[in-house]
KEMAR-476683 format. One line per 5 residues: their letters; for each residue x, z, y of N, C-alpha, C. Coordinates in pm, whole numbers, padded with zeros to 5 digits. Last residue first. Example, Ala and Ser with C-alpha at 12.3 -4.5 7.8 and 13.67 -1.06 7.14 Angstrom:
REM residues 2
SA = 01285 00708 -00225 01367 00714 -00106 01290 00787 00003  01319 00780 -00569 01230 00780 -00450 01320 00780 -00330
***
This chain:
REM residues 298
IAQLN = 01033 -01852 -01332 00960 -01786 -01450 01027 -01726 -01533  01286 -01840 -01076 01248 -01914 -01221 01185 -01786 -01282  01247 -01798 -00764 01287 -01744 -00856 01208 -01801 -00992  01338 -01894 -00478 01267 -01943 -00554 01312 -01880 -00670  01389 -01764 -00166 01436 -01700 -00289 01354 -01729 -00409
IDDGK = 01461 -01835 00187 01375 -01851 00085 01438 -01839 -00064  01638 -01547 00332 01611 -01691 00353 01498 -01740 00216  01408 -01336 00543 01541 -01371 00496 01535 -01523 00437  01237 -01066 00732 01284 -01236 00674 01447 -01288 00626  01232 -00745 00633 01242 -00821 00734 01311 -00995 00677
HLIQS = 01143 -00560 00386 01250 -00628 00506 01225 -00738 00533  01060 -00303 00214 00994 -00434 00272 01076 -00398 00417  00970 -00135 -00101 01138 -00137 -00043 01082 -00307 00014  00798 00075 -00291 00807 -00045 -00247 00920 -00051 -00126  00860 00307 -00599 00910 00254 -00461 00837 00119 -00427
ATWSQ = 00772 00587 -00788 00762 00407 -00736 00787 00422 -00595  00780 00830 -01072 00834 00761 -00936 00829 00617 -00898  00640 01109 -01196 00663 00936 -01207 00643 00904 -01098  00684 01376 -01437 00718 01312 -01307 00718 01146 -01317  00550 01655 -01659 00641 01516 -01645 00649 01465 -01522
GPKLI = 00371 01858 -01684 00537 01897 -01642 00608 01726 -01644  00196 01731 -01924 00194 01816 -01887 00362 01837 -01848  00194 01316 -01850 00172 01437 -01971 00196 01571 -01848  -00003 01044 -01725 00105 01174 -01759 00126 01334 -01790  -00071 00776 -01797 -00050 00867 -01851 00041 00941 -01859
KLQEV = -00232 00503 -01566 -00089 00543 -01650 -00141 00723 -01689  -00448 00281 -01681 -00415 00384 -01645 -00289 00415 -01676  -00375 -00089 -01587 -00407 00015 -01650 -00368 00130 -01615  -00347 -00226 -01301 -00429 -00271 -01448 -00445 -00161 -01578  -00231 -00069 -01138 -00338 -00079 -01161 -00469 -00137 -01242
YGPEV = 00016 00010 -00968 00011 00033 -01109 -00121 00097 -01188  00155 -00177 -00729 00068 -00071 -00787 00086 -00052 -00964  00180 -00385 -00346 00260 -00284 -00525 00184 -00200 -00573  00010 -00591 -00214 -00025 -00456 -00257 00082 -00441 -00409  -00059 -00809 00066 00056 -00796 -00097 00093 -00676 -00152
CVMRR = -00292 -00918 00223 -00204 -00779 00190 -00144 -00795 00041  -00262 -01054 00585 -00262 -01063 00407 -00195 -00945 00374  -00374 -01164 00919 -00314 -01037 00775 -00323 -01092 00685  -00531 -01329 01089 -00354 -01258 01106 -00335 -01123 01017  -00737 -01417 01007 -00609 -01498 00983 -00539 -01435 01029
YGEKP = -00891 -01191 00993 -00858 -01205 00884 -00707 -01353 00876  -00926 -01128 01301 -00873 -01082 01231 -00746 -01098 01105  -01202 -01204 01364 -01113 -01322 01302 -00973 -01247 01261  -01322 -00975 01427 -01373 -01054 01298 -01254 -01130 01286  -01081 -00751 01545 -01169 -00815 01575 -01228 -00925 01457
EFDAV = -01169 -00534 01260 -01205 -00606 01430 -01049 -00601 01429  -01350 -00350 01050 -01289 -00490 01066 -01290 -00563 01198  -01565 -00144 01087 -01444 -00124 01100 -01336 -00227 01102  -01756 -00271 00898 -01769 -00217 01081 -01630 -00239 01140  -01841 -00583 00769 -01702 -00452 00761 -01709 -00380 00866
EKVIE = -01925 -00769 00752 -02001 -00696 00674 -01933 -00534 00679  -01762 -00984 00794 -01883 -00960 00928 -01933 -00792 00851  -01571 -01028 00653 -01555 -00905 00696 -01694 -00920 00795  -01690 -01194 00427 -01694 -01040 00414 -01645 -00967 00512  -01646 -01421 00562 -01812 -01390 00574 -01787 -01232 00449
SWPNW = -01395 -01483 00576 -01465 -01476 00763 -01602 -01374 00725  -01112 -01285 00400 -01164 -01391 00423 -01317 -01362 00568  -00964 -01093 00313 -01138 -01096 00279 -01200 -01266 00302  -00686 -01137 00090 -00721 -01165 00191 -00887 -01170 00178  -00453 -01010 -00141 -00573 -01020 -00084 -00586 -01047 00041
VVVDP = -00309 -00957 -00438 -00320 -01033 -00337 -00452 -01054 -00258  -00143 -00724 -00674 -00275 -00733 -00556 -00226 -00837 -00452  00060 -00642 -00905 00061 -00682 -00754 -00062 -00773 -00721  00263 -00445 -01092 00137 -00486 -01063 00137 -00555 -00935  00493 -00263 -01170 00459 -00401 -01258 00343 -00437 -01208
LNVRK = 00665 -00064 -01016 00520 -00089 -00991 00549 -00244 -01033  00953 -00012 -01056 00854 00064 -01133 00696 00038 -01103  00981 -00112 -00730 01017 -00011 -00803 00992 00052 -00930  00977 -00407 -00539 00900 -00316 -00567 00964 -00226 -00704  01026 -00602 -00229 01070 -00539 -00369 01003 -00459 -00428
INHKV = 00924 -00822 -00028 00891 -00700 -00126 00938 -00711 -00185  00967 -00981 00323 00998 -00961 00180 00955 -00808 00113  00842 -01160 00581 00875 -01060 00498 00910 -01039 00331  00895 -01429 00619 00852 -01318 00737 00876 -01230 00643  01022 -01725 00577 01023 -01582 00554 00978 -01524 00620
KGLEI = 00943 -02052 00684 01048 -01941 00724 00995 -01798 00633  00751 -02243 00660 00914 -02260 00592 01009 -02188 00601  00508 -02135 00742 00602 -02250 00841 00754 -02273 00804  00599 -01845 00657 00549 -01917 00759 00564 -02005 00776  00583 -01635 00335 00641 -01747 00395 00542 -01808 00496
IQLLK = 00642 -01383 00157 00586 -01401 00266 00637 -01492 00390  00794 -01299 -00148 00809 -01316 -00016 00692 -01393 00054  00921 -01103 -00381 00795 -01167 -00336 00847 -01163 -00177  01163 -01093 -00646 01132 -01080 -00487 01015 -01156 -00466  01147 -00981 -00962 01134 -01056 -00906 01060 -01036 -00771
DTSVD = 01180 -00749 -01113 01310 -00827 -01067 01267 -00962 -00956  00994 -00686 -01215 01038 -00623 -01086 01170 -00638 -01038  00708 -00913 -01324 00906 -00825 -01343 00899 -00752 -01200  00422 -00788 -01361 00550 -00893 -01277 00664 -00789 -01314  00172 -00692 -01490 00325 -00657 -01536 00447 -00801 -01508
SYVRD = -00062 -00880 -01319 -00021 -00778 -01418 00126 -00767 -01459  -00209 -00939 -01008 -00113 -01006 -01137 -00041 -00898 -01196  -00553 -01004 -00891 -00469 -00905 -00931 -00324 -00954 -01067  -00697 -01116 -00598 -00588 -01141 -00754 -00529 -01027 -00711  -00874 -01283 -00394 -00808 -01156 -00459 -00784 -01157 -00566
VEQDF = -00896 -01480 -00142 -00813 -01465 -00245 -00863 -01356 -00264  -01129 -01694 00055 -01130 -01562 00041 -01043 -01545 -00112  -00981 -01962 00201 -01049 -01893 00151 -01049 -01786 00087  -00693 -02054 00214 -00803 -02135 00288 -00914 -02097 00265  -00380 -02022 00124 -00481 -01959 00174 -00582 -02048 00276
SIIPH = -00157 -01996 -00142 -00191 -02067 00006 -00343 -01976 00016  00118 -01906 -00376 -00030 -01921 -00326 -00040 -01945 -00163  00321 -02120 -00555 00282 -02077 -00440 00128 -02027 -00442  00301 -02317 -00777 00412 -02276 -00753 00410 -02138 -00649  00020 -02273 -01027 00036 -02283 -00861 00184 -02252 -00868
KETYI = -00020 -02085 -01214 00034 -02256 -01240 00054 -02306 -01119  -00082 -01839 -01395 -00116 -01879 -01232 00011 -02000 -01235  -00368 -01769 -01654 -00220 -01759 -01612 -00198 -01880 -01473  -00630 -01558 -01606 -00562 -01690 -01649 -00392 -01679 -01601  -00986 -01501 -01613 -00821 -01448 -01545 -00776 -01573 -01641
EHVVR = -01259 -01455 -01358 -01135 -01505 -01438 -01050 -01492 -01459  -01387 -01486 -01105 -01435 -01335 -01216 -01374 -01452 -01300  -01338 -01544 -00885 -01408 -01646 -00985 -01451 -01602 -01096  -01236 -01294 -00731 -01317 -01371 -00668 -01391 -01497 -00796  -01027 -01228 -00874 -01190 -01095 -00893 -01230 -01199 -00821
DNCKE = -00841 -01299 -01155 -00899 -01337 -01044 -01068 -01288 -01011  -00583 -01190 -01313 -00705 -01183 -01255 -00759 -01187 -01159  -00297 -01329 -01443 -00400 -01319 -01269 -00523 -01282 -01359  00015 -01342 -01548 -00086 -01350 -01583 -00186 -01252 -01424  00292 -01609 -01411 00216 -01435 -01423 00042 -01433 -01445
GPLNN = 00296 -01848 -01361 00366 -01796 -01478 00307 -01656 -01497  00399 -01759 -00986 00373 -01831 -01099 00404 -01811 -01250  00526 -01631 -00798 00432 -01596 -00926 00351 -01657 -00987  00688 -01676 -00566 00754 -01617 -00674 00639 -01528 -00789  00547 -01655 -00232 00601 -01705 -00365 00650 -01601 -00486
ILTDE = 00261 -01703 -00060 00317 -01624 -00126 00394 -01709 -00244  00229 -01846 00277 00221 -01864 00123 00301 -01739 00072  00026 -01940 00580 00079 -01847 00466 00076 -01888 00346  -00106 -02083 00753 00008 -02108 00766 00105 -02053 00623  -00342 -01949 00743 -00371 -02092 00672 -00207 -02134 00684
IDDVL = -00326 -01728 00874 -00304 -01698 00730 -00282 -01860 00661  -00128 -01655 01148 -00193 -01774 01089 -00201 -01755 00922  00089 -01472 01166 00021 -01555 01292 -00047 -01643 01220  00032 -01114 00998 00088 -01308 01021 00055 -01360 01148  00152 -00847 00896 00076 -00898 00994 00133 -01051 00982
FYTHF = -00008 -00686 00556 00108 -00747 00643 00071 -00819 00739  -00103 -00351 00459 -00175 -00534 00492 -00043 -00590 00595  -00106 -00248 00101 00003 -00301 00217 -00058 -00418 00297  -00148 -00023 -00047 -00207 -00128 00019 -00194 -00188 00133  00039 00100 -00311 00042 00098 -00148 -00006 -00066 -00167
LWNFK = -00106 00249 -00548 -00098 00123 -00530 -00105 00136 -00368  -00177 00386 -00893 -00116 00391 -00754 -00117 00306 -00690  -00407 00585 -01109 -00370 00457 -01089 -00279 00480 -00914  -00392 00804 -01420 -00429 00759 -01256 -00352 00635 -01236  -00484 01114 -01590 -00451 00967 -01614 -00444 00896 -01441
WEKQD = -00347 01403 -01786 -00453 01324 -01682 -00402 01162 -01699  -00287 01663 -02030 -00240 01581 -01923 -00342 01486 -01849  -00256 02025 -01873 -00282 01916 -01972 -00261 01773 -01930  -00169 02195 -01679 -00124 02227 -01912 -00160 02133 -01981  00017 02071 -01406 -00108 02145 -01534 -00105 02103 -01667
TNQIE = 00108 01920 -01264 00141 02066 -01256 00057 02087 -01366  00265 01613 -01229 00148 01673 -01333 00212 01811 -01385  00377 01431 -00985 00420 01554 -01090 00245 01582 -01112  00491 01170 -00822 00309 01221 -00818 00398 01297 -01001  00612 01027 -00573 00677 01121 -00672 00544 01193 -00711
VSTVL = 00705 00741 -00405 00584 00824 -00460 00660 00891 -00501  00802 00551 -00089 00807 00619 -00196 00740 00735 -00244  00874 00284 00127 00801 00408 00116 00807 00443 -00053  01128 00186 00355 01115 00219 00214 01001 00316 00209  01188 -00099 00583 01092 00030 00562 01061 00063 00430
QEDEL = 01444 -00274 00750 01377 -00280 00609 01314 -00101 00637  01623 -00276 00974 01531 -00430 00945 01450 -00411 00799  01683 -00034 01014 01733 -00120 01103 01566 -00206 01073  01495 00177 00802 01648 00153 00819 01635 00031 00987  01349 00467 00737 01297 00355 00813 01482 00324 00843
AITYI = 01092 00565 00437 01268 00624 00521 01228 00488 00578  00909 00835 00352 00868 00691 00388 01064 00725 00459  00722 00947 00054 00886 00963 00113 00900 00835 00236  00536 01224 -00118 00549 01028 -00012 00654 01061 00072  00438 01362 -00363 00589 01319 -00270 00546 01225 -00197
VSFEN = 00172 01535 -00524 00224 01396 -00482 00310 01428 -00351  00059 01709 -00802 00175 01714 -00648 00188 01563 -00649  -00217 01863 -01002 -00128 01755 -00922 -00033 01803 -00788  -00390 01944 -01179 -00352 01995 -01109 -00251 01906 -01071  -00765 01872 -01227 -00641 01821 -01258 -00593 01855 -01208
DGNDW = -01068 01936 -01193 -00971 02053 -01186 -00811 01983 -01258  -01283 01809 -01191 -01253 01828 -01133 -01149 01966 -01075  -01303 01638 -01433 -01357 01770 -01444 -01349 01853 -01268  -01201 01376 -01325 -01220 01448 -01418 -01362 01556 -01415  -01302 01343 -00972 -01205 01281 -01122 -01183 01430 -01238
NNYVK = -01485 01433 -00847 -01511 01381 -00908 -01432 01306 -01014  -01321 01656 -00685 -01378 01719 -00752 -01468 01621 -00873  -01216 01505 -00512 -01131 01509 -00596 -01231 01612 -00701  -01437 01474 -00274 -01375 01336 -00357 -01307 01391 -00497  -01489 01736 -00208 -01572 01671 -00215 -01560 01551 -00307
RNVND = -01179 01816 -00096 -01250 01864 -00281 -01360 01774 -00300  -00917 01604 -00029 -01074 01596 -00003 -01101 01648 -00104  -00670 01844 -00078 -00721 01721 -00091 -00850 01777 -00041  -00468 02052 -00020 -00478 01983 00100 -00596 01897 00052  -00493 02165 -00303 -00499 02329 -00186 -00559 02192 -00038
PSLGF = -00407 01999 -00514 -00572 02052 -00527 -00581 02167 -00352  -00179 01765 -00302 -00236 01843 -00412 -00354 01927 -00429  00062 01622 -00080 -00053 01629 -00147 -00079 01685 -00284  00331 01542 00160 00285 01592 00018 00122 01651 00026  00572 01383 00276 00439 01444 00287 00402 01493 00178
QVTPP = 00848 01326 00459 00813 01350 00358 00694 01385 00373  01183 01066 00641 01041 01219 00622 00933 01235 00466  01458 00970 00767 01346 00996 00639 01262 01129 00645  01688 00800 00885 01546 00891 00933 01498 00860 00832  01928 00703 00649 01807 00630 00783 01750 00767 00801
NAHTQ = 01995 00980 00840 02047 00848 00857 02019 00795 00729  01890 01228 00763 01901 01166 00962 01944 01028 00970  01614 01344 00606 01752 01257 00574 01785 01244 00761  01404 01484 00581 01493 01544 00468 01648 01480 00511  01140 01626 00747 01290 01560 00740 01374 01595 00681
GLFEW = 00841 01741 00626 00948 01748 00745 01055 01624 00717  00578 01764 00533 00684 01843 00452 00815 01880 00553  00281 01749 00626 00406 01707 00662 00492 01776 00614  -00001 01736 00414 00100 01814 00518 00218 01733 00511  -00291 01528 00464 -00164 01557 00445 -00103 01616 00495
TSNRA = -00606 01478 00441 -00496 01534 00547 -00366 01589 00426  -00786 01238 00228 -00751 01355 00224 -00657 01364 00362  -00821 00939 00163 -00926 01057 00288 -00875 01173 00290  -00628 00860 00056 -00625 00822 00165 -00750 00857 00254  -00650 00977 -00174 -00507 00995 -00112 -00574 00916 00049
FGHQP = -00865 00938 -00342 -00877 01030 -00235 -00818 01079 -00154  -01003 00589 -00469 -00974 00752 -00475 -01034 00862 -00330  -01105 00341 -00449 -00961 00358 -00467 -00926 00542 -00423  -01434 00408 -00383 -01324 00327 -00447 -01159 00375 -00354  -01553 00787 -00566 -01534 00618 -00484 -01452 00575 -00479
LKEFG = -01583 00879 -00896 -01488 00833 -00767 -01542 00741 -00723  -01706 00846 -01120 -01789 00861 -00979 -01717 00918 -00883  -01544 00726 -01324 -01700 00683 -01267 -01733 00701 -01154  -01363 00852 -01381 -01324 00812 -01282 -01460 00725 -01249  -01414 00981 -01667 -01373 01048 -01543 -01329 01021 -01450
PASSK = -01396 00636 -01820 -01438 00821 -01821 -01313 00900 -01751  -01425 00388 -01600 -01329 00465 -01732 -01380 00613 -01674  -01503 00208 -01459 -01585 00297 -01547 -01531 00369 -01622  -01419 00188 -01126 -01351 00238 -01227 -01480 00274 -01348  -01327 00048 -00834 -01443 00162 -00886 -01413 00122 -01022
GFVPF = -00974 00019 -00664 -01126 00016 -00678 -01219 00109 -00719  -00808 00303 -00886 -00795 00145 -00786 -00952 00077 -00770  -00709 00623 -00843 -00818 00500 -00863 -00793 00393 -00834  -00613 00851 -00740 -00577 00840 -00818 -00644 00690 -00973  -00463 00624 -00473 -00478 00734 -00615 -00572 00784 -00605
VLPIG = -00322 00462 -00270 -00436 00457 -00325 -00457 00510 -00471  -00314 00472 00098 -00230 00514 -00057 -00371 00492 -00140  -00219 00194 00344 -00335 00281 00305 -00275 00334 00130  -00057 00110 00597 -00052 00137 00450 -00136 00151 00364  -00257 -00125 00787 -00118 -00065 00824 -00077 -00063 00626
GRIPK = -00607 -00072 00749 -00500 -00159 00817 -00374 -00105 00749  -00821 00167 00861 -00867 00028 00805 -00736 -00075 00856  -00848 00512 00719 -00774 00378 00793 -00761 00221 00777  -01142 00627 00569 -01009 00591 00601 -00972 00480 00724  -01344 00827 00791 -01332 00732 00693 -01171 00679 00700
SGDFL = -01312 01056 00971 -01417 01020 00939 -01419 00895 00803  -01103 01064 01097 -01092 01150 00943 -01208 01082 00866  -01044 00921 01304 -01087 01117 01316 -01119 01175 01198  -00921 00702 01343 -00836 00814 01332 -00913 00941 01340  -01028 00379 01233 -01056 00522 01286 -00999 00604 01237
AADST = -01037 00058 01381 -00953 00182 01284 -01052 00294 01330  -01036 -00142 01546 -01166 -00062 01497 -01121 00066 01411  -00844 -00325 01515 -00860 -00288 01661 -00973 -00199 01636  -00629 -00307 01223 -00744 -00311 01298 -00738 -00239 01371  -00341 -00377 01197 -00407 -00266 01162 -00553 -00341 01251
WLQEK = -00078 -00493 01039 -00164 -00581 01106 -00261 -00420 01042  00319 -00493 01075 00195 -00503 01009 00029 -00496 01069  00505 -00549 01267 00520 -00577 01124 00355 -00583 01053  00624 -00606 01582 00516 -00530 01513 00494 -00613 01376  00881 -00594 01761 00755 -00662 01706 00711 -00536 01577
GAITW = 01051 -00378 01824 00964 -00375 01968 00827 -00469 01911  01258 -00414 01619 01277 -00453 01797 01192 -00452 01890  01008 -00400 01451 01144 -00413 01436 01192 -00503 01563  00726 -00107 01372 00766 -00216 01480 00963 -00241 01433  00425 -00048 01234 00592 -00075 01180 00673 -00164 01296
SYVTA = 00160 00177 01197 00212 00070 01235 00361 00072 01187  00066 00343 01021 -00021 00204 01041 00043 00147 01183  00061 00459 00705 00163 00379 00777 00088 00319 00892  -00155 00781 00673 -00124 00639 00636 -00002 00603 00768  -00175 00988 00505 -00068 00977 00531 -00016 00825 00564
GFLNI = -00444 01077 00525 -00415 00948 00430 -00288 00919 00411  -00377 01155 00831 -00498 01171 00756 -00470 01009 00626  -00127 01179 00969 -00160 01277 00882 -00267 01255 00771  00009 00868 01052 -00118 00953 01088 -00117 01035 00956  00330 00733 01173 00216 00779 01010 00105 00860 01094
RVQTQ = 00494 00443 01252 00391 00608 01315 00321 00637 01147  00832 00355 01322 00710 00373 01225 00623 00485 01301  01042 00177 01529 00947 00273 01492 00869 00270 01347  01281 00035 01741 01227 00026 01624 01188 00170 01574  01345 00075 02000 01247 -00022 01955 01189 -00058 01806
TTSSS = 01522 00270 02006 01389 00282 02017 01300 00190 02000  01785 00188 01775 01710 00143 01900 01514 00213 01849  01945 00365 01574 01996 00216 01719 01959 00207 01774  01742 00534 01452 01916 00577 01532 01941 00505 01604  01404 00471 01520 01556 00408 01454 01708 00499 01510
TIVVD = 01197 00685 01454 01228 00598 01557 01399 00550 01502  00858 00786 01341 01020 00800 01334 01069 00680 01408  00604 00991 01419 00684 00899 01484 00811 00901 01440  00284 01128 01278 00459 01166 01297 00506 00997 01324  -00014 01220 01457 00087 01132 01437 00239 01183 01395
NGKIE = -00205 01434 01546 -00189 01405 01383 -00066 01288 01325  00051 01494 01828 -00110 01516 01711 -00108 01533 01620  00352 01365 01735 00202 01387 01835 00079 01354 01817  00661 01488 01621 00514 01509 01593 00458 01506 01741  00932 01248 01509 00842 01319 01666 00733 01353 01605
IPM = 01284 01221 01436 01129 01204 01442 01057 01296 01547  01479 01111 01619 01409 01034 01546 01317 01077 01516  01509 01197 01978 01513 01273 01860 01429 01157 01797
***
């Protein structure tokens, strides 16, 4: 069977090979493993907790309705990254056989109420449908957010994707020169001038209003390891915590694990998205295995 339920996990297996799989935990609807021909594509901490006590560290956590900590009215009491990754989602079932596709749902009926109550007045009516489709060398994660309320409300969305790499110091990210960058390490906003992003220290940057025509690539030793396409997600977060920060993060193991991961995170985070009653908003990230290096003009 291409779709199996194992405890709190939903496992999708490719119809062409059992070595290509995705594993999703209902807590946070978190994709925590994606293998292609038996080779892992995502980084997940050895100390990640799957008991619902805190968000799962690694894989593809879902960030909604706020990115980071916000001082905006109605968001200032929310914890970092909101409640989507802190809630147990409903498994809605399989929607397609080829490629095998599943859906998960989140609404006020199954949300983490303790956190949800801190979003505005704790009464925003919403529906989130999360769709995951597995192909032989590609993973597509899509979201549809609907305002089922009688009033408008605002939100952020982000796929907080942790990619597995062999060595962060051999890793580059391309196709971001010329983009507006909010560098949260040096606390400056500037236009990116470097042709590639390299890593030899902490990196925490938000690139805003990046054309979705741009293909983002994670390159190691001259070879493309991962490709990231975006649909309706104008912002890109690039993050690696480096060695000092992970010392204080209990569920980040091994501590040298920062050398094996990089986060390239498509989202809508620099501005709050306004959704009026009855409106829906959709977005996707499309991840696929390495290909030729594709350098795109500014």
